[in-house]
C-alpha positions in Angstrom: -17.8 -29.8 18.8 -17.0 -28.6 15.3 -13.3 -29.1 14.5 -11.2 -25.9 14.0 -9.1 -25.8 10.9 -6.8 -23.4 9.1 -6.5 -23.1 5.3 -4.3 -21.0 3.0 -6.0 -19.6 0.0 -4.6 -17.9 -3.2 -3.8 -14.2 -3.1 -6.4 -11.7 -4.2 -6.4 -7.9 -3.8 -10.1 -7.8 -4.6 -11.2 -9.2 -1.2 -11.8 -12.6 -2.7 -14.9 -11.3 -4.5 -13.4 -11.5 -8.0 -10.0 -12.1 -9.7 -7.4 -9.3 -9.2 -4.7 -10.3 -11.7 -1.2 -11.7 -11.4 0.1 -9.1 -8.9 0.9 -10.9 -5.6 0.2 -14.3 -7.0 2.5 -17.3 -6.8 5.8 -17.1 -8.8 6.0 -20.8 -9.1 5.8 -21.5 -12.8 4.0 -24.7 -12.2 1.3 -23.1 -10.0 -2.2 -22.8 -11.5 -2.5 -19.1 -10.7 0.8 -18.4 -12.4 -0.1 -20.4 -15.5 -3.6 -19.0 -15.9 -3.6 -15.7 -14.0 -6.4 -16.4 -11.5 -7.4 -18.9 -8.8 -10.8 -20.3 -8.3 -10.7 -19.3 -4.6 -10.8 -15.6 -5.7 -14.6 -15.9 -5.6 -14.6 -17.5 -2.1 -16.2 -14.4 -0.5 -18.4 -13.3 -3.4 -21.4 -13.6 -1.1 -23.8 -11.9 -3.5 -24.4 -15.3 -5.0 -26.7 -17.3 -2.7 -28.5 -20.6 -3.4 -31.0 -21.9 -0.9 -29.5 -19.8 1.9 -25.9 -20.9 1.2 -22.9 -19.4 -0.6 -21.1 -22.1 -2.6 -17.3 -21.8 -3.2 -14.1 -23.6 -4.1 -11.6 -24.1 -1.4 -8.4 -26.0 -2.6 -7.6 -27.3 0.9 -10.8 -29.3 1.0 -10.2 -31.1 -2.3 -8.2 -34.3 -1.8 -7.6 -37.3 -4.1 -9.9 -39.6 -2.2 -12.5 -36.8 -1.3 -12.0 -37.7 2.3 -13.7 -34.5 3.6 -17.0 -34.9 1.8 -19.9 -34.7 4.2 -17.9 -33.3 7.0 -18.3 -29.9 8.7 -15.5 -27.6 10.0 -14.8 -24.1 11.3 -12.2 -22.9 8.9 -9.8 -19.9 9.5 -8.3 -18.4 6.3 -5.0 -16.7 5.5 -3.2 -15.8 2.3 0.3 -14.8 1.2 1.2 -11.9 -1.0 4.1 -13.4 -2.9 5.3 -10.0 -4.0 5.9 -8.7 -0.4 6.1 -12.2 1.2 3.7 -11.1 3.9 1.0 -13.3 5.3 -2.5 -11.9 5.9 -5.1 -13.3 8.2 -8.5 -13.0 6.5 -11.0 -14.4 9.0 -13.1 -17.4 9.9 -16.0 -19.3 8.4 -18.0 -21.4 10.8 -19.9 -24.6 10.1 -18.4 -25.0 6.6 -20.0 -28.0 4.9 -17.9 -30.0 2.4 -20.3 -30.8 -0.4 -20.6 -33.9 -2.6 -19.6 -34.0 -6.3 -23.3 -34.1 -7.3 -24.1 -31.0 -5.3 -21.2 -29.2 -7.0 -22.6 -30.2 -10.4 -26.0 -28.8 -9.4 -24.4 -25.6 -8.2 -22.5 -25.3 -11.5 -25.8 -25.6 -13.4 -27.5 -23.0 -11.1 -24.6 -20.6 -11.8 -25.0 -21.2 -15.5 -28.8 -20.7 -15.4 -28.4 -17.4 -13.5 -25.8 -16.1 -15.8 -23.2 -16.0 -13.0 -20.7 -18.0 -15.0 -20.8 -15.4 -17.7 -20.2 -12.7 -15.1 -17.2 -14.7 -13.7 -15.8 -15.1 -17.2 -16.1 -11.3 -17.8 -14.2 -10.7 -14.5 -11.4 -13.0 -15.7 -11.2 -11.0 -19.0 -10.9 -7.8 -17.0 -7.6 -8.9 -15.6 -6.3 -10.5 -18.8 -6.5 -14.0 -17.3 -7.3 -17.2 -19.1 -11.0 -17.5 -19.7 -10.6 -20.7 -21.8 -9.1 -22.5 -18.8 -12.0 -21.4 -16.6 -14.5 -22.9 -19.1 -12.7 -26.3 -18.8 -13.7 -26.7 -15.2 -15.3 -30.0 -14.3 -18.8 -29.2 -12.8 -18.2 -31.8 -10.1 -15.3 -29.7 -8.8 -16.7 -26.3 -9.4 -17.5 -25.9 -5.7 -16.2 -27.9 -2.7 -17.9 -26.1 0.2 -20.9 -24.2 1.3 -21.6 -21.8 4.2 -24.2 -19.3 5.4 -23.5 -15.6 5.5 -24.4 -15.5 9.2 -21.5 -17.9 9.9 -18.9 -15.5 8.4 -16.4 -13.8 10.8 -14.6 -11.6 8.3 -13.4 -8.2 9.4 -13.2 -6.8 5.9 -9.6 -5.7 6.1 -7.1 -8.6 6.1 -4.6 -8.2 8.9 -0.8 -8.8 8.7 0.4 -11.8 10.6 3.5 -11.6 12.8 6.5 -13.3 11.2 6.8 -17.0 12.2 3.3 -16.9 13.7 2.8 -20.2 15.5 -0.8 -20.4 14.2 0.6 -21.2 10.8 2.2 -24.6 10.9 2.9 -24.8 7.1 2.1 -23.0 3.9 0.8 -25.9 2.0 -2.7 -25.7 0.5 -4.1 -28.3 2.8 -6.5 -28.3 5.8 -4.5 -27.9 8.9 -5.5 -28.2 12.6 -5.8 -24.8 14.2 -3.4 -24.9 17.1 -3.8 -21.3 18.4 -5.1 -17.9 17.6 -3.0 -15.8 15.3 -0.8 -12.9 16.4 -1.9 -10.0 14.3 -0.1 -6.7 13.7 -2.9 -4.6 15.0 -3.3 -2.1 17.8 -3.1 1.6 18.5 -1.8 4.2 16.1 1.9 4.9 16.7 3.4 8.0 15.0 6.8 7.5 13.4 8.1 10.4 11.2 9.6 10.0 7.8 8.7 9.6 4.1 9.7 7.2 1.3 9.2 8.9 -2.0 7.2 6.9 -4.5 8.6 6.9 -8.0 5.9 4.8 -9.7 2.3 3.9 -9.1 2.2 1.8 -5.9 -0.4 -0.5 -4.3 -1.5 0.7 -0.9 -1.7 -1.4 2.3 -4.4 -4.1 1.8 -7.8 -2.4 2.1 -10.1 -5.1 0.8 -9.6 -4.1 -2.8 -6.9 -3.3 -5.3 -6.0 0.3 -4.7 -3.2 1.8 -6.8 -1.9 5.2 -6.0 -1.1 7.1 -9.2 1.8 9.4 -10.0 -0.2 12.5 -9.2 -1.0 11.1 -5.7 2.7 10.3 -5.0 3.8 13.7 -6.3 1.3 15.6 -4.1 2.2 13.4 -1.1 6.0 14.2 -1.5 5.4 17.9 -2.0 3.1 18.1 1.1 5.7 16.3 3.1 8.4 18.7 2.1 6.1 21.7 2.8 5.1 20.5 6.2 8.6 19.5 7.3 9.9 22.9 6.3 7.3 24.5 8.5 7.0 22.0 11.5 10.3 20.0 11.3 11.0 16.5 10.0 10.3 14.9 13.4 6.7 16.0 13.2 5.6 14.7 9.8 5.2 11.2 8.4 3.6 9.5 5.4 1.9 6.2 4.9 1.5 5.7 8.6 -0.2 2.5 9.7 -3.4 2.9 11.6 -2.9 -0.5 13.4 -5.9 -2.0 11.6 -4.5 -2.8 8.1 -4.8 0.7 6.6 -2.5 3.6 6.2 -2.8 7.4 6.4 -1.4 9.5 3.5 0.2 12.2 5.6 0.3 12.7 9.4 1.3 16.0 11.1 2.1 15.8 14.8 1.1 19.2 16.4 2.0 18.4 20.0 2.4 15.4 22.3 -0.9 13.6 21.6 -2.5 15.7 18.8 -2.3 14.8 15.2 -3.7 16.1 11.8 -4.5 13.4 9.3 -4.4 14.2 5.6 -6.1 12.2 2.9 -5.1 12.9 -0.7 -7.5 12.5 -3.6 -7.0 13.1 -7.3 -10.4 12.7 -8.8 -11.6 15.7 -10.9 -14.8 16.1 -8.8 -14.5 17.7 -5.4 -17.7 16.1 -4.2 -16.3 12.7 -5.0 -13.0 13.5 -3.3 -14.9 14.6 -0.2 -17.1 11.5 -0.3 -14.2 9.1 -0.5 -11.8 11.0 1.8 -14.3 11.6 4.5 -15.1 7.9 5.0 -11.5 6.9 5.1 -10.4 9.6 7.5 -13.3 8.8 9.9 -12.2 5.2 9.9 -8.5 6.1 10.4 -9.2 8.3 13.4 -12.2 6.7 15.1 -12.1 2.9 14.4 -13.1 1.0 16.5 -13.7 3.4 19.4 -11.0 6.1 19.3 -10.3 9.7 18.4 -6.7 9.8 17.3 -6.7 12.9 15.1 -7.7 16.4 16.3 -8.2 17.5 12.6 -9.0 15.6 9.4 -8.1 17.2 6.1 -9.0 16.2 2.6 -6.6 17.4 -0.1 -7.1 17.5 -3.8 -6.3 19.8 -6.8 -10.0 20.9 -7.1 -11.2 24.4 -6.4 -13.7 24.8 -3.6 -17.3 25.7 -4.5 -20.2 27.1 -2.5 -22.2 23.8 -2.1 -19.2 21.7 -0.9 -18.3 24.5 1.5 -21.8 24.4 3.0 -21.6 20.7 3.3 -18.3 20.7 5.3 -19.7 23.5 7.5 -22.7 21.3 8.1 -20.6 18.3 9.1 -18.6 20.4 11.6 -21.6 22.2 13.0 -24.2 19.5 13.3 -22.0 16.4 13.9 -18.9 18.0 15.4 -16.7 16.2 12.9 -13.3 18.0 12.6 -13.3 17.7 8.8 -11.6 20.3 6.5 -10.5 20.7 2.9 -7.2 22.2 1.6 -6.5 22.6 -2.1 -3.2 21.6 -3.5 -2.1 23.8 -6.4 -0.6 21.6 -9.0 0.9 24.4 -11.0 2.9 25.9 -8.1 3.2 22.7 -6.1 1.9 24.5 -3.0 -0.6 23.4 -0.4 -2.8 26.4 -0.1 -3.2 27.9 3.4 -7.0 28.2 3.4 -8.8 25.5 5.3 -12.4 25.3 4.2 
């Protein structure tokens, strides 16, 4: 039977597909990610890069002074800590992870170089103002430490918050720990709680697999909608940034009666079609995932004026697929959520 292990990996808000910058990284001034602005584990789940059926990656926990794990195979569960919020997130599990030799790592490095993947990684480091020169110094024999097949990944897509003092995490060192139990995750059914915390600056949303910063316009619209809805329906029936129970949060929720809710998703792009495309997928997930129907109405909000084609599209979604999706315009000049639901 394959041994079950747990490993902590460095923080990334780009779903461990590419570096995400210093936000959330270690504040220890001697830590590699603090010094250079990235961690090699930030490509751990960049599974677009496949060699002979395997994805190769660097996992700090499997690198030891005497290379004692080389040649072994483990099932490895992964978690990470956002050092800005101090919250732990459970990422998922990789099965039948093989710890590769130094020679196989060197060959992997050469393959990455030949396929221009190293150049791509360097550009990703530049994009977040991290240290490209440090990346170029890497020893090819330690470029990768593990390999696994995509079919062996058990990654939900959205990292889930761990309960404080979860017994599945026996320490926060970057080593390979025995898995003693399954984690206790903060997941479950949507629970409505009224209230709003006004955002003053751009803020990063609940982890959604990528870095998503909500701009000042978004925060301003959210606050104004909250005030408008509470004046009409009462403060006990309106809430913002409400957790879905699955690692995501809803911009605004209106409680219309005991078990009926309206979900609002705010978009600020200057294309209504783009706002609908992005908002629709999010609202469907918030209400229906994995097998629910929490909201009786889904409303996309943006400053854009409705047009004929987008109106036809929303009518089609409601008529053909019975999706309760609507659009309301937020008038930025008057700070009013217009009454018309398209």
